[in-house]
N, C-alpha and C positions, 0 to 999 in steps of 0.2 A: 641048812645052809653050810657051805664049806668055806673056810677062810684060808687064803693062800698068802703067805708072806714072801716078799722079795726084797732084795737090797735096794737102797735108794738109788744107787747109780744104775742098776738094771731098770728100775722104773723110769728114771729120767731118759735113758737110752730108748726105751719103748715109746715114751711120749714124743721124743724127738722124731723118731721114725714115723709115728702116727701123724705128726704135724706136717712132715714132708709129704706124706701120702695125701693128706687133705688139701695141701696147696696144689699138688699135681691134679687132683680131681677137679678143683676149682678152675684151674687153667683149662683143662679139657672141656669142662662145661661151658666156660666162656668162649672157647674157640669154636664150639659147635652150636652156640646159641643161635636160635632162629629169630631174626629181627622181624620176621613176618611182613606185614604191610606197612609198618612204621618206617618212614623214610628218613627221619632225623632224630637225633638224640639230644637231650638237653644236658647241661653241665652236671647236674646231680646224677643222672644216669651214667654218664661217662666216668665220673669219680668212682661210682660203685663198681662199674665194670673193670676199671683199671686198678681199683683199690688204691687210690691216691687222694690227696687232699685237694681242696679248691685252689690253693696256692700253687701246688705242683702242676695242676692243670693249666693255670695261668702261665706258668713258666714254659710249658710245652707249646702254648700258643705263641708267646712272645719270641721263643727261639725258632719258630717256624717248623717245629717237629710234628704238630698236629693241626691240620686245616680246620677251619670253622667258618660259619657265616653268622652275621649278626642281623637280627630283625628287630627293629626298635632298640630296646636295651637288653634283649635276650640273645644268648649265644647258642647256636645249634651246631651239631657235628654229624657228618655222614657216617652211617654204620660201617661202611667199607674202610674209612680212614681210621676209625676206632679199632676195627679188627686188625688192620695193618700194624697199629701201635701195639696191640696185644701180642701179635706174632713177634714183633721186635723185642718186646720185654721178655717173652718166653725164651727166645734165642739167647739174649744177653744173660738171663738167669742160668740157662743150661751151660753156657760157656763158663760163667763164673763158678758154678758148682761142679764143673768138670764132668758133665754127663753127656 
């Protein structure tokens, strides 16, 4: 086994780049995710897809930024609406990060 030593700031820079790379891969995977025959998503699935909390999801609903339907006491979302939200978040992140 070979041991390689690097400076802490070099290691942190590498980790930062790796985290940026993994975020981009996650976005691409989400963007091209096949929803298949499933027509509606529940709140938990949307939180996972958007990587947001339940409270943030509620704010998106309250502000009219994400459409939904309520059946009984359960809330459902169209995959196309969620995909549009993902696309908006990606665009905002790219603008913010200057890419």
